[in-house]
C-alpha positions in Angstrom: 0.0 0.0 -0.2 1.3 3.6 -0.9 0.5 6.3 1.6 1.4 9.9 1.1 0.9 12.1 3.9 0.6 16.1 4.5 2.0 18.1 7.4 -1.1 18.7 9.6 -1.6 15.2 10.3 1.6 14.5 11.2 2.0 17.5 13.6 -1.8 16.9 15.2 -1.2 13.3 15.6 2.5 14.0 17.2 0.8 16.5 19.8 -1.3 13.7 21.2 1.3 11.2 21.0 -0.2 9.3 18.2 2.2 9.9 15.3 2.8 6.3 15.4 -0.6 5.4 14.8 0.3 5.8 10.8 3.2 3.4 11.1 0.8 1.0 12.7 -2.0 1.4 10.1 0.1 1.6 6.8 4.2 0.7 7.7 5.4 3.6 5.5 4.6 6.7 4.9 5.7 8.9 1.9 6.2 12.7 2.4 7.1 15.5 0.0 10.1 17.8 0.7 7.5 20.8 1.1 6.1 18.7 4.1 9.4 18.0 5.4 10.8 21.6 5.2 7.3 22.7 7.3 7.3 20.0 9.7 11.1 19.5 10.4 13.0 22.6 9.3 10.3 25.4 9.8 8.7 23.7 12.7 11.9 23.1 14.7 11.5 23.0 18.3 7.8 22.3 17.8 5.3 19.6 18.5 6.0 16.8 15.4 9.8 18.0 14.3 11.7 15.7 15.8 9.0 12.8 15.9 9.2 13.3 12.2 12.9 13.4 11.7 13.6 10.4 13.6 10.6 8.4 12.2 12.3 5.6 9.9 9.0 4.8 8.4 8.5 8.3 7.3 10.3 8.4 3.9 10.9 11.7 2.0 10.5 12.0 -1.4 11.1 14.5 -4.1 8.3 15.3 -6.7 8.8 15.5 -10.2 6.2 17.7 -11.6 6.9 21.1 -10.6 4.2 22.8 -13.3 1.3 20.6 -11.7 2.5 21.7 -8.1 2.5 25.3 -9.1 -1.0 25.0 -10.7 -2.4 23.4 -7.4 -0.6 26.5 -5.1 -3.0 28.8 -6.6 -5.4 26.9 -4.1 -3.3 25.0 -1.6 0.1 25.6 0.3 3.1 24.1 -0.9 2.9 21.2 1.3 -0.6 20.5 0.2 0.2 20.8 -3.1 2.9 18.6 -3.4 1.5 15.7 -1.5 -1.3 16.1 -3.8 1.2 15.7 -6.7 3.1 12.9 -5.2 0.0 11.1 -4.4 -0.6 11.4 -8.2 2.9 10.5 -8.9 3.3 7.3 -7.0 -0.8 6.6 -7.6 -0.9 6.1 -4.0 -3.9 4.3 -2.4 -4.5 6.9 0.4 -3.7 10.5 0.9 -3.4 11.6 4.7 -4.9 15.0 4.5 -7.1 17.4 6.5 -8.5 19.7 3.9 -11.2 17.1 3.2 -13.4 19.7 1.2 -10.4 20.5 -1.0 -8.7 17.0 -1.8 -11.2 15.3 -4.0 -11.7 18.4 -6.6 -8.1 19.2 -6.4 -6.6 15.5 -7.0 -9.2 15.0 -9.8 -7.8 18.8 -11.1 -4.3 17.2 -10.7 -5.3 14.1 -12.6 -6.8 15.9 -15.2 -4.0 18.3 -15.6 -1.9 15.1 -16.9 -4.3 13.7 -19.1 
């Protein structure tokens, strides 16, 4: 199973001491560089930064389609846009994101832009 994650779920699960729940459910979680930057680099000293940095089951992955990321950033921040692009590129089974109302239309938009 391929699972891609965004920053907010990682931070919020770390905040309540349940980040490992994602590992228990999915084994491995892919995150794009922008999510790594948001959680680990910009979030240094904040909840989630150390937990994500030390979690060997969270894999940082570079996206390929920068044009699609830029198109999605009209509606989303960099981490959300890259998470959607990574999910599309890797044909992920699941995208763990807290933007419920935006995910389906923007994921469909991303797929349409690739066609």
